[in-house]
N, C-alpha and C positions, 0 to 999 in steps of 0.2 A: 428641083434641085434639092439634094439631101443635106440636111443640117448636121454638122459635125458636133457630137456631144463629147465634152471632155471636162474633167475636174479642173476648177480654178485653184491654182496652187499659190499659197501665201505663207511665208515664214519670216519671222523677225530675225534679222541678223543681230541687231541690238534693239532691245525692247523700246518701242515708241520713238525710234530714231531712224533706222534703216531696215527695210524689208525687201525680200526678193520673191520672185515667182514667175509664172508664165504670163503671156499677154492677156490683158483684160479684153474680152471680146464683145461684151454686151452690158446693158444697163445694170443687170444683177451684179456683175463683177465690179462695175464702177461704184455702185451703192455699197458694196462690201468694203471697198477701199476707203470710202468716206466714213463708214462706220468705224473703221480701224484708226481713223484720224489722219490718214495720209493726206499730205498737202502738196507733194511734188512727185513727179514721175520721170524716170529716165528710161526711155525706150531704146533698146540696143538692136532691134530687128531691122532687117532690110525693108525698105519702103514697099517692095513688091510682095513681101510675104505677109505683111500685117496692115490691115485697114483698121485704124482705131475708131472707137465710138465717137460720134461727133461732139458730144458734150464734154469730152475729156479736157478740152482747152478752157472751158468755163469753170470747171471744178478744181483744176490742179495747175500748179506751175509745171509746165511740160517741156521736156528737152528730148531731142532725138539725136542719137549718134549711131550710125550704121557700123556694126562690127561683123567681121566674117566668122562663120562657124566652120566645122569640118567639111562641109559640102562645097565651100568656096575654093576657087583656085588661088585666092589671096590668103595670106596668113595674117593673123592679128599681130600688130607691132607694139613695141614698147611705147611709142609715141601715142598710139590709140589708147593704150591702157592708162597712161598718165593723163591724157585728155579726159577720159572717163572719170578719173579720180577728181580732177579739177571741177568738172561739172557737178559731181556729187557734193563736193565741198560748197559750191555756190548754191545749189538748190536746197541743200539741207538747212540753210538759213531760213527758209520758208516754213520748215517743220518736218515731220516724219516723211520719209522719202521711200518710194517703191521703185525698185530697179527690176526691169524685166527684159527678157528676150522671148522668142516664140514659145519654146517648150521649157525653159529654165533648166537646161541640162549643162550647157557649156558656158555661154556668154555671160549671163547674169551671175552665176556662181563664180566664174573666173574674175569678174570685175569686183565682186564682193571680197574675194580672197585677196586681190591686189590692194583693195582699200584697207583691209585688216593688216596687211604687211606694211604698207606705206604710212598709214595714219595711226595705227595702234601698235606698230612695231612687233607684230606677231611673226614668228618664224613660219616659213611656208608649210612645213609639215603640220604645225598646230592649226594654221588657217584651214588647210585642206581637211584635216580631221574634224574640226569644228563644223565646217560647212556640210560635210557628209553626215554628221550627226543631226544637225538641225534642219537640213534641206535634202531629203532623201534622193532627189533626182540629180544631184550634183555628179557630173561625170566629165570633167575636162579631159582633153586629149593629152597624151604624153608630151607632144610638142608645145602645147599651151603651158603645161606644168614646167617644162624646161625654161620657157620664157619667164615665168614667175620666179623660178629659182634664181635666174640671173638678176632679176629686179631685187629679189630678197637679199642676195649677196652684196649688191651695190647699195643697199639701203641701210647698212649697219651704221649705228651712231658712233 
């Protein structure tokens, strides 16, 4: 069996508070997260696409919420986005939190943008620009951005 080599991606959304990246696949990735002070993880992958390292439950507060990406016949819903934000608010109490999906292209950046919009009151365009600057793999679909725009418009103070 051939081993897939890929770079582990890690970027702080807010320094020492929330980070995002792709799925940690091995002990080296887990050790890196520990070195960065991560205490909690939110996994947005489908169960069938990601098998987490076994010691992940020992080292971190771990939550899993399956979210669809562009390959799915289902589309992400506002309810799922708000559920993700509530989980982040809960596990952030444990300390710095790492949010990941498999490749960190759509789902984890999308949820981080939603968190910035809902919790930090950032306009969508600013949230998208910020994510694209700090996290180069950010590439949500137009449909996902339209959903965030709707959330943003309904989130005015």
